[in-house]
C-alpha positions in Angstrom: 55.9 16.6 160.4 52.2 18.6 161.1 53.5 20.3 164.4 56.6 21.3 162.5 53.9 22.9 159.9 52.3 24.5 162.5 55.2 26.3 164.1 56.5 27.1 160.7 53.3 28.6 159.9 53.2 30.5 163.3 56.6 31.6 162.5 55.8 33.1 159.3 52.1 34.2 160.7 54.4 36.3 163.2 56.6 37.4 160.8 53.7 38.9 158.8 51.8 40.5 161.7 54.8 42.9 162.6 54.3 44.6 159.0 50.4 44.3 159.9 50.8 46.2 162.9 52.8 49.1 161.5 50.1 49.5 158.8 47.7 49.7 161.6 49.3 51.9 163.4 49.8 54.0 160.2 46.5 53.8 159.9 45.3 54.8 163.4 47.8 58.1 162.8 45.8 59.5 160.1 42.4 59.3 162.0 40.8 55.9 160.4 40.1 52.6 161.5 40.3 49.3 159.8 39.4 46.1 160.9 41.0 42.6 159.5 40.2 39.5 160.4 42.5 36.5 160.0 41.5 33.6 158.4 41.4 30.4 160.4 43.1 27.8 158.6 40.7 24.7 159.4 38.3 26.6 157.2 39.9 27.0 154.3 40.6 23.2 154.8 36.9 22.5 154.8 36.4 24.7 152.3 38.6 22.7 149.8 37.1 19.0 151.0 33.4 20.5 150.5 34.6 21.9 146.9 36.8 18.5 146.0 34.0 16.5 147.1 31.0 18.6 145.0 33.4 18.7 141.8 33.9 14.4 142.3 30.5 14.0 142.8 29.6 16.4 139.6 32.0 14.3 137.8 30.5 11.0 138.5 27.2 12.5 137.9 28.2 13.6 134.2 29.7 10.5 133.6 26.7 8.9 134.3 24.5 11.2 132.6 27.2 11.3 129.5 26.6 6.9 129.7 23.0 7.2 130.1 22.5 10.3 127.2 24.5 8.1 124.8 21.8 5.5 124.5 19.1 8.5 123.0 19.0 10.4 120.1 16.3 13.6 120.4 15.7 16.6 118.2 12.8 19.2 118.8 12.9 19.7 114.8 10.0 17.2 114.5 6.5 17.6 113.4 3.4 15.4 113.1 2.2 14.4 109.0 -0.3 12.7 107.9 -2.4 11.7 104.9 -4.1 15.2 103.6 -6.5 14.1 100.6 -7.1 17.4 98.1 -11.2 17.5 97.4 -11.4 18.8 93.4 -14.0 18.8 91.1 -13.2 16.6 87.9 -15.8 18.3 86.2 -16.5 21.9 85.4 -19.8 23.2 86.7 -21.7 25.7 89.5 -22.0 24.6 92.8 -25.7 23.6 93.9 -24.9 22.3 97.5 -22.6 22.3 100.2 -23.1 19.8 102.5 -20.2 20.2 105.0 -18.5 22.5 107.1 -15.0 23.4 108.1 -13.6 21.3 110.7 -16.2 18.8 110.6 -15.3 15.0 110.6 -16.6 13.2 108.0 -16.7 9.9 107.2 -15.6 7.4 103.7 -18.9 8.0 101.4 -20.4 10.9 103.0 -21.8 13.5 99.9 -19.3 16.5 100.4 -20.6 18.6 97.6 -23.2 18.8 95.3 -22.9 20.3 91.6 -25.7 21.0 89.0 -26.0 17.9 86.5 -28.2 19.2 84.2 -25.6 19.3 81.1 -24.2 16.3 81.9 -27.8 14.7 81.9 -28.4 15.7 78.5 -25.2 14.4 77.7 -26.3 11.0 79.0 -29.3 11.0 77.3 -27.6 11.9 74.1 -25.2 9.2 73.9 -27.8 6.8 74.9 -29.6 7.6 71.7 -26.3 7.2 69.8 -26.0 4.0 71.3 -29.7 2.9 70.0 -28.5 3.8 66.3 -25.2 2.5 66.5 -27.0 -1.1 67.7 -29.8 -0.6 64.8 -26.7 0.1 62.6 -24.9 -2.8 63.9 -27.7 -5.6 63.3 -28.6 -4.1 60.1 -24.9 -5.0 59.4 -25.8 -8.7 60.5 -28.6 -9.2 58.6 -26.9 -7.8 55.2 -23.9 -10.2 56.0 -26.3 -13.2 56.5 -28.4 -11.9 53.6 -24.8 -11.3 50.8 -23.9 -14.9 52.4 -27.1 -16.5 50.8 -27.2 -14.1 47.4 -23.8 -14.9 46.7 -24.1 -18.7 47.5 -26.9 -19.0 45.1 -25.5 -16.5 42.5 -22.6 -18.5 42.5 -24.2 -21.7 41.7 -26.1 -19.9 38.8 -23.4 -18.7 37.2 -21.8 -21.9 37.2 -24.6 -23.5 35.8 -25.1 -20.5 33.1 -21.2 -21.2 32.2 -21.9 -24.8 31.2 -25.5 -24.0 29.3 -23.5 -21.4 27.6 -20.8 -23.7 26.4 -23.3 -26.7 25.9 -25.3 -24.0 23.5 -21.9 -23.3 21.9 -21.0 -26.7 20.6 -24.7 -26.9 19.4 -24.8 -24.0 17.6 -21.2 -24.8 16.2 -22.6 -28.2 15.1 -25.4 -27.2 13.9 -23.2 -24.5 11.6 -21.2 -27.5 10.4 -24.4 -29.2 9.4 -25.7 -25.7 7.5 -22.1 -25.4 6.1 -22.6 -29.4 4.7 -25.8 -28.5 3.4 -24.3 -25.0 1.1 -22.1 -27.7 -0.2 -25.1 -30.5 -0.9 -27.0 -27.3 -2.4 -24.1 -26.1 -4.4 -23.8 -29.9 -5.7 -27.1 -29.9 -6.4 -26.8 -26.5 -8.6 -23.7 -28.2 -10.6 -26.1 -31.3 -11.2 -29.0 -28.9 -12.2 -26.7 -26.8 -14.6 -25.3 -30.4 -16.0 -28.5 -31.5 -16.5 -29.6 -28.2 -18.0 -26.7 -28.5 -20.5 -27.4 -32.0 -21.3 -31.2 -30.9 -22.1 -29.9 -27.9 -24.0 -27.5 -30.8 -26.3 -30.9 -32.5 -26.4 -33.0 -29.6 -27.7 -30.5 -29.2 -30.7 -30.8 -33.0 -31.4 -34.4 -32.2 -31.1 -34.2 -29.2 -33.0 -31.8 -30.6 -36.2 -34.6 -33.6 -36.5 -37.2 -31.3 -36.6 -36.1 -29.2 -39.2 -35.2 -32.3 -41.2 -38.6 -33.8 -40.9 -39.7 -30.4 -42.1 -37.5 -30.4 -44.9 -38.5 -34.2 -45.4 -42.4 -33.3 -45.3 -41.9 -30.4 -47.4 -39.9 -32.5 -50.2 -42.8 -35.1 -50.0 -45.8 -33.0 -50.1 -44.1 -31.7 -53.1 -43.3 -34.9 -54.9 -46.8 -36.0 -53.5 -48.4 -33.4 -55.3 -46.7 -34.3 -58.4 -48.1 -37.8 -58.0 -44.7 -39.5 -57.5 -45.4 -40.8 -54.1 -47.9 -42.1 -52.2 -50.1 -40.9 -49.8 -48.4 -43.4 -47.5 -45.5 -41.5 -47.7 -47.0 -38.1 -47.3 -48.7 -39.3 -44.3 -45.2 -40.8 -42.9 -43.5 -38.0 -43.4 -46.3 -35.8 -41.8 -46.3 -38.0 -38.6 -42.2 -37.5 -38.5 -42.7 -34.2 -38.6 -45.2 -34.1 -36.0 -43.1 -36.7 -33.5 -39.9 -34.9 -34.2 -42.1 -31.3 -33.2 -43.7 -33.3 -30.5 -39.8 -34.1 -29.1 -38.6 -30.5 -29.9 -41.0 -29.1 -27.5 -40.4 -31.8 -24.9 -36.7 -31.1 -25.0 -38.0 -27.3 -24.6 -39.9 -28.2 -21.5 -36.9 -30.3 -20.2 -34.7 -27.4 -20.9 -37.4 -24.9 -19.1 -37.9 -27.4 -16.1 -33.5 -28.1 -15.8 -33.5 -24.2 -15.9 -36.1 -24.0 -12.9 -34.1 -26.6 -11.1 -30.9 -24.7 -12.0 -32.8 -21.6 -10.0 -34.3 -23.7 -7.0 -30.3 -25.2 -6.7 -29.2 -21.3 -6.6 -31.9 -20.5 -4.2 -31.0 -23.5 -2.0 -27.4 -22.5 -1.8 -28.5 -18.9 -1.2 -30.5 -20.0 1.6 -28.0 -22.5 2.8 -25.3 -19.7 2.8 -27.8 -17.5 4.9 -28.3 -20.1 7.3 -24.6 -20.8 7.4 -24.5 -17.3 8.5 -27.1 -17.2 10.9 -25.1 -20.3 12.5 -22.3 -17.9 12.9 -23.8 -15.4 14.3 -25.6 -17.3 16.7 -21.9 -19.3 17.7 -20.8 -15.4 18.0 -23.9 -14.8 20.1 -23.3 -18.2 22.3 -19.8 -17.2 22.7 -20.6 -13.7 23.8 -23.0 -15.4 26.5 -20.4 -17.4 27.5 -18.7 -14.5 28.7 -21.3 -12.9 29.9 -21.7 -16.1 31.9 -18.0 -16.6 32.9 -18.3 -12.7 33.9 -21.3 -13.6 36.3 -19.2 -16.3 37.3 -16.3 -14.2 38.2 -18.6 -12.0 40.1 -20.1 -14.7 41.8 -16.9 -15.9 42.5 -16.0 -12.8 44.3 -18.5 -13.9 47.0 -16.1 -14.4 50.1 -14.6 -10.5 49.1 -18.2 -9.1 49.5 -18.9 -11.6 52.3 -15.5 -9.9 53.6 -16.8 -6.6 53.1 -20.0 -7.0 54.7 -18.2 -8.4 57.6 -15.9 -5.8 57.9 -18.8 -3.9 58.2 -20.0 -5.9 61.0 -16.5 -5.0 62.9 -17.2 -1.4 61.9 -20.8 -1.3 63.3 -19.8 -3.1 66.2 -16.8 -0.8 67.2 -19.3 1.7 66.6 -21.4 0.1 69.1 -18.8 -0.5 71.4 -17.8 3.5 71.1 -21.1 4.5 71.9 -21.6 2.3 75.2 -17.6 4.4 76.0 -19.6 7.1 74.8 -22.6 6.2 77.2 -20.1 5.1 80.1 -18.1 8.4 80.1 -21.4 10.7 80.1 -22.9 8.7 83.3 -19.1 9.2 85.0 -19.4 12.7 84.5 -22.6 12.6 85.8 -21.7 10.8 88.8 -18.5 13.7 89.2 -21.4 15.8 89.7 -21.6 14.0 93.3 -18.4 14.6 95.5 -18.3 12.1 98.3 -15.5 11.7 100.9 -12.9 9.6 99.7 -11.4 8.7 103.4 -12.3 9.4 107.3 -10.9 12.5 108.2 -11.5 16.1 109.2 -12.5 19.3 106.4 -9.8 21.7 106.5 -9.2 24.4 104.1 -12.5 24.8 103.0 -13.3 27.5 100.2 -16.2 26.7 98.3 -19.5 28.2 98.2 -23.5 27.3 96.7 -23.6 29.1 93.2 -20.1 29.2 92.7 -18.2 28.0 89.5 -15.8 25.5 89.8 -13.4 24.1 87.2 -11.4 20.5 87.0 -8.7 20.5 89.3 -9.7 23.7 91.7 -9.3 22.9 95.4 -12.3 22.8 97.1 -11.2 21.5 100.6 -8.7 19.0 102.0 -9.7 16.0 104.4 -7.0 15.7 107.2 -7.0 11.9 107.8 -6.4 12.0 111.7 -6.2 8.0 112.3 -3.1 8.1 110.0 -0.7 10.3 111.0 3.3 9.9 112.0 5.8 11.7 113.0 8.4 13.2 110.7 12.1 14.0 112.6 14.7 16.0 111.0 18.0 14.4 112.7 21.3 15.4 112.2 23.3 13.3 110.0 25.9 13.1 112.5 22.5 11.5 115.0 21.9 8.7 112.6 25.1 6.6 113.2 23.3 3.7 115.6 19.6 4.6 114.4 18.0 1.6 112.9 14.7 0.7 111.6 12.9 -0.8 114.3 13.7 0.9 117.2 11.7 2.3 120.0 11.1 6.2 120.5 9.6 8.5 122.8 7.1 10.9 121.5 6.7 14.6 123.5 4.3 16.5 122.0 3.7 20.3 122.7 0.1 20.3 123.0 0.2 17.7 125.6 3.5 18.1 127.6 2.5 15.9 130.5 1.9 12.8 128.1 4.4 10.6 126.5 3.5 8.6 123.3 5.7 5.9 121.8 6.4 4.7 118.7 9.5 3.0 116.4 11.3 4.0 113.5 9.9 3.1 110.1 11.9 4.3 107.2 15.1 6.9 106.5 14.4 9.6 103.4 17.0 8.7 100.9 18.3 11.9 100.9 18.5 15.4 103.2 15.8 17.7 103.7 17.9 20.3 101.7 18.3 18.1 98.6 15.1 18.1 98.2 14.1 21.5 98.4 12.4 23.8 96.1 16.0 25.3 95.7 18.8 22.6 96.6 22.5 24.6 97.5 25.0 24.7 94.5 28.0 23.4 96.8 30.2 24.1 93.7 29.7 27.7 93.4 32.6 28.5 94.8 31.0 29.8 98.5 31.0 26.6 99.8 30.1 26.4 103.7 29.8 23.1 105.4 26.6 23.0 107.0 25.0 19.5 109.2 22.7 18.3 107.1 19.5 16.6 108.4 17.8 13.8 107.1 13.9 12.9 107.9 12.6 9.8 109.9 9.6 8.7 109.3 8.4 7.4 112.8 4.8 6.1 113.4 3.2 5.6 116.8 2.4 1.9 118.1 -0.9 2.6 118.4 -3.7 5.1 117.1 -4.1 8.3 119.1 -7.5 8.1 121.2 -10.2 11.1 120.4 -9.1 12.5 123.3 -5.6 13.8 122.2 -6.1 15.3 119.0 -2.9 15.0 116.9 -3.1 17.1 113.8 -0.2 17.4 110.9 1.9 20.1 111.6 2.0 19.6 115.5 5.7 20.2 117.2 7.2 16.9 118.8 9.9 15.9 120.3 11.0 12.4 119.6 13.7 10.6 121.4 15.4 7.9 119.9 16.6 4.6 122.1 19.9 3.7 119.9 21.5 1.7 122.8 
């Protein structure tokens, strides 16, 4: 077979040589010379073998690289990030002294800036004075409450005693009034008795007057008869004696009438006195009743002692609240005074310092920032198509552009729950009608296995290229 092919090749070669010779002869006729080199068949085969071998090796190497590259995912859209603490004043004041410079390393608790504290020292003194006043008011309220408890207890006991005494006085005056009312009745009875005696005496005086007139007439008649000598001296003396006796009885009867009238007047005076005494007893009853009402009022006022005690205790609560408010004011003033000295909250480097001595700073004004160099990590923005096999805890090789000869090691700590564009200042609005699909990127947090040493300064914002082993 090879010989036949060689023969066929020779024949074809001889056949193809004829026109070549004619063309060469024609060219020679025109005065030009053309040299044509005929390739050798063995050289062509060698080139084909070498090319095929190279292609096969390239395929083998490409397949091996593809198999190896499938185990890793990497991106150049990655940067070092870290905690950056903004230092801002919490009170407005002028800057008295700045103790740090830019890019200086500070430790936690180092004094960074001191503000002018004169105004805040005055506020502390004022707050302490108000606290002293509040404490004195609280002590006074306690003393008043104790005094109120004692006074109200004593007043309540005294009021109860006064009410009982007043009620007893009312009963006594009522009994005295009843007694005096009975005296009126007795006096009125005595008046009636005296009037009866007066009438009786008056009746006796009429009898005595009648007897006197009769004795007088008899004496005159006997005197006339004696003058005429018709009767004896004895008979005249008898009539004279009867006249004197009737005269004496008449005088005695008149005296009895005067005495009876005196007794009637005395009885009327006794009635008037008894009535006056009765009216006085009635007035005394009214007075004692008013005293009962007054005592009841004092008792009611004394019974309101719990309310007064409650008011006093409420005043204690108010004073106590004022004292606590004053204590809070002192604490707030001391806290504001402490804010005039600004200390470093963490270890790190001073960055973005823009404060000078004598400057007036307001609350929240950024004065500087502290970059915590020992608390750094990598934020790698992988494409969403690279996340299929990524998991938390996978190892990562980190190449830092600043240190191309060094390789740092870390691991995946977490994935952001959202793409970067979703949390941007102006997120895309895919429903506007001009939607173009773009592969999104998801931030992945990668932490270092070991903290960077002092030789390698890794600062937030440095570019890195992480490679994650996903298989």
